[in-house]
C-alpha positions as CSV (number, residue, x, y, z in Angstrom):
1,X,37.0,-67.8,-34.7
2,X,39.8,-70.3,-35.6
3,X,40.4,-71.6,-39.1
4,X,42.7,-74.4,-40.3
5,X,43.9,-74.0,-43.9
6,X,45.2,-77.3,-45.4
7,X,46.8,-76.2,-48.7
8,X,50.1,-76.9,-50.4
9,X,50.0,-74.2,-53.0
10,X,52.1,-71.4,-51.4
11,X,50.6,-68.5,-53.2
12,X,47.0,-69.5,-52.7
13,X,47.7,-70.3,-49.0
14,X,49.2,-66.9,-48.4
15,X,46.3,-65.2,-50.1
16,X,43.7,-67.0,-48.0
17,X,45.6,-66.4,-44.8
18,X,46.1,-62.7,-45.5
19,X,42.4,-62.2,-46.4
20,X,40.9,-64.2,-43.5
21,X,43.2,-62.5,-41.0
22,X,41.9,-59.2,-42.3
23,X,38.4,-60.6,-41.5
24,X,39.6,-61.2,-37.9
25,X,40.0,-65.0,-38.1
26,X,42.8,-66.8,-36.3
27,X,44.5,-68.9,-39.0
28,X,46.6,-71.9,-38.7
29,X,48.1,-73.7,-41.7
30,X,49.3,-77.1,-42.9
31,X,51.0,-77.8,-46.2
32,X,51.1,-81.6,-46.1
33,X,49.0,-84.5,-45.0
34,X,51.0,-85.4,-41.9
35,X,51.0,-81.8,-40.4
36,X,47.3,-81.5,-41.1
37,X,46.6,-84.8,-39.3
38,X,48.5,-83.7,-36.3
39,X,46.7,-80.4,-36.0
40,X,43.3,-81.9,-36.6
41,X,43.9,-84.6,-33.9
42,X,45.2,-82.1,-31.4
43,X,43.0,-79.0,-31.8
44,X,39.4,-78.1,-32.6
45,X,38.6,-75.6,-35.4
46,X,35.5,-73.6,-36.3
47,X,36.2,-74.4,-39.9
48,X,38.8,-76.4,-41.9
49,X,39.6,-75.5,-45.5
50,X,40.8,-78.8,-46.9
51,X,42.6,-79.4,-50.2
52,X,42.2,-82.9,-51.6
53,X,45.6,-83.4,-53.2
54,X,48.3,-83.1,-50.6
55,X,52.0,-84.1,-50.2
56,X,51.9,-87.4,-48.3
57,X,48.3,-88.3,-48.7
58,X,44.7,-87.5,-49.7
59,X,42.6,-84.8,-48.0
60,X,39.5,-87.0,-48.1
61,X,41.3,-89.5,-45.8
62,X,41.7,-86.6,-43.3
63,X,38.0,-85.9,-43.7
64,X,37.1,-89.5,-43.0
65,X,39.3,-89.6,-39.9
66,X,37.7,-86.4,-38.6
67,X,34.2,-87.8,-39.0
68,X,35.3,-91.2,-37.5
69,X,36.4,-89.3,-34.4
70,X,33.0,-87.5,-34.3
71,X,34.6,-84.1,-34.2
72,X,32.3,-81.2,-35.1
73,X,34.7,-78.9,-37.0
74,X,33.1,-77.5,-40.2
75,X,34.8,-78.6,-43.4
76,X,35.0,-76.9,-46.8
77,X,36.8,-78.9,-49.5
78,X,38.8,-76.6,-51.8
79,X,39.8,-78.5,-55.0
80,X,40.8,-78.0,-58.6
81,X,38.5,-81.0,-59.4
82,X,35.2,-79.9,-60.7
83,X,33.5,-83.1,-61.6
84,X,30.1,-83.9,-60.1
85,X,31.4,-87.2,-58.8
86,X,34.2,-85.5,-56.8
87,X,31.7,-83.1,-55.3
88,X,29.3,-85.8,-54.3
89,X,32.0,-88.0,-52.8
90,X,33.3,-85.1,-50.7
91,X,29.9,-84.2,-49.4
92,X,28.9,-87.8,-48.8
93,X,32.1,-88.2,-46.6
94,X,30.8,-85.3,-44.4
95,X,32.1,-82.1,-45.9
96,X,29.8,-79.1,-45.4
97,X,30.7,-77.4,-48.7
98,X,32.8,-77.9,-51.8
99,X,34.6,-74.9,-53.5
100,X,36.3,-75.3,-56.9
101,X,39.6,-73.4,-57.6
102,X,39.9,-70.7,-58.6
103,X,37.5,-68.9,-56.3
104,X,36.9,-65.4,-55.0
105,X,38.1,-64.9,-51.4
106,X,34.9,-63.0,-50.6
107,X,32.9,-66.0,-51.6
108,X,35.1,-68.3,-49.4
109,X,34.5,-65.9,-46.5
110,X,30.8,-66.0,-47.0
111,X,30.7,-69.8,-47.0
112,X,32.9,-70.0,-43.9
113,X,30.5,-67.6,-42.1
114,X,27.5,-69.6,-43.2
115,X,29.0,-72.8,-41.9
116,X,29.9,-71.4,-38.5
117,X,26.5,-69.8,-38.2
118,X,24.7,-73.1,-39.1
119,X,26.9,-75.4,-37.0
120,X,27.5,-73.2,-33.9
121,X,24.4,-71.1,-33.7
122,X,21.6,-73.1,-35.4
123,X,21.6,-70.9,-38.4
124,X,20.9,-67.7,-36.5
125,X,22.6,-64.5,-37.6
126,X,21.5,-62.4,-34.6
127,X,22.1,-63.7,-31.1
128,X,20.1,-62.1,-28.2
129,X,20.9,-62.6,-24.6
130,X,18.6,-60.4,-22.5
131,X,19.5,-56.8,-23.6
132,X,22.8,-57.9,-25.3
133,X,22.7,-58.4,-29.1
134,X,25.5,-60.0,-31.2
135,X,25.4,-59.6,-34.9
136,X,27.4,-62.4,-36.5
137,X,27.5,-60.9,-40.0
138,X,28.5,-57.4,-38.9
139,X,30.6,-58.8,-36.0
140,X,29.2,-56.2,-33.7
141,X,27.9,-56.3,-30.1
142,X,25.3,-53.8,-28.9
143,X,22.9,-53.0,-26.1
144,X,19.7,-51.1,-27.0
145,X,21.3,-50.3,-30.4
146,X,24.4,-48.8,-28.8
147,X,27.6,-50.5,-29.9
148,X,30.0,-51.9,-27.4
149,X,33.6,-51.3,-28.5
150,X,35.4,-54.7,-28.3
151,X,38.8,-55.7,-29.6
152,X,39.0,-58.7,-31.9
153,X,40.1,-61.0,-29.1
154,X,37.3,-59.8,-26.8
155,X,34.7,-60.4,-29.6
156,X,36.1,-63.9,-30.2
157,X,36.1,-64.6,-26.5
158,X,32.5,-63.4,-26.1
159,X,31.4,-65.5,-29.1
160,X,33.1,-68.6,-27.7
161,X,31.5,-68.1,-24.3
162,X,28.1,-67.5,-25.9
163,X,28.4,-70.7,-28.0
164,X,29.1,-72.6,-24.8
165,X,26.5,-70.7,-22.7
166,X,25.9,-72.0,-19.2
167,X,28.9,-74.4,-19.5
168,X,32.1,-74.0,-17.6
169,X,35.1,-73.4,-19.9
170,X,38.6,-74.1,-18.5
171,X,41.5,-71.7,-19.0
172,X,43.2,-74.3,-21.2
173,X,40.2,-74.5,-23.5
174,X,39.9,-70.7,-23.8
175,X,43.7,-70.4,-24.5
176,X,43.5,-72.9,-27.2
177,X,40.5,-71.2,-28.8
178,X,42.1,-67.7,-28.7
179,X,45.7,-68.7,-29.7
180,X,45.5,-72.2,-31.3
181,X,48.6,-74.3,-31.3
182,X,50.6,-71.4,-29.8
183,X,48.9,-72.0,-26.5
184,X,51.1,-75.0,-25.9
185,X,54.1,-72.8,-25.3
186,X,52.5,-70.4,-22.8
187,X,53.9,-70.3,-19.3
188,X,50.9,-68.6,-17.8
189,X,47.3,-67.6,-18.7
190,X,47.9,-63.9,-17.9
191,X,46.7,-62.9,-21.4
192,X,43.3,-64.7,-20.7
193,X,42.9,-62.8,-17.4
194,X,43.5,-59.5,-19.2
195,X,41.0,-60.2,-22.0
196,X,38.4,-61.6,-19.7
197,X,38.8,-58.7,-17.2
198,X,38.3,-56.1,-20.0
199,X,35.4,-58.0,-21.5
200,X,33.6,-58.4,-18.2
201,X,34.1,-54.7,-17.4
202,X,32.7,-53.6,-20.8
203,X,29.7,-55.9,-20.5
204,X,29.0,-54.8,-17.0
205,X,29.2,-51.1,-17.8
206,X,26.8,-51.5,-20.8
207,X,24.3,-53.9,-19.2
208,X,24.7,-53.7,-15.5
209,X,24.5,-57.5,-15.6
210,X,27.2,-60.1,-14.7
211,X,27.0,-62.3,-17.8
212,X,30.5,-63.9,-17.2
213,X,31.0,-65.7,-13.9
214,X,34.5,-66.6,-12.7
215,X,34.6,-70.0,-11.0
216,X,37.7,-70.4,-8.9
217,X,39.9,-73.3,-9.9
218,X,37.5,-74.2,-12.8
219,X,37.3,-71.5,-15.3
220,X,34.6,-69.2,-16.6
221,X,30.9,-69.5,-17.6
222,X,28.6,-67.3,-19.7
223,X,25.4,-67.5,-17.7
224,X,22.1,-66.7,-19.3
C-alpha cells in the first residue's frame, strides 16, 4: 500500500515515515505545496496524510484540487488546529478523517487501515476468493487456515490485483503501485516479472488454481 505524507515538520515527518515503513507501507513525502501538488497530479495513493499549513500554500487547496479531479485517494488531514470549524471544513471539502497533532502513530496507522479498508474493499476486513483468504488487519494470506509465506512486495501485489479483480493491469500501473515515483526511472520491468512469477508460483502451489493470468502485451489479471 502506498502512502503520501505531506508534512513540513522534519522530525514529525521522519517519525511517520519510519513507523509506517515498519508497517510495510511504501511511503513518499512532500515538504511543500508545490512538491505535493506534482506528486498528487502524477500518481495515485491509497492514502494521503495532508498537513494544512505548508510552505507555498494551503493543504486544503490541494484537497480541493484532488476532489475536483475526481481522484479516489483517501485523505487524512493532520493539523495542529483543533477547532470544530477547522474539522468541519476539512471534512466538508472531502477529507476522510481529521487528526490533531500531537497524535499516537499507532492511532494514525489504525485510521489509515480503516480508510483503505472502507475505500478499497467496501469495509471488509477479510477477503475471500474461493479457498484463498486475505486478512487485511493481520496482513496474512491463507488457504484452509494454512498461511502462505509472502514477501511484503508479493503481499502488496496480491492486494493490488485483488482490489482490481477481473481487470487487466498494465505493467506500468503495477510498477507505479509497487515503487511509486521511482518507477519513472526504471529501464525495464524485470522486478515485476520476478515478483509476479514468485507470487503465481506460491498461489498455485497452495491452491492448485491459476488466480493470476498473464495477458501477452497487455499485463496481468486477478481472475475470480
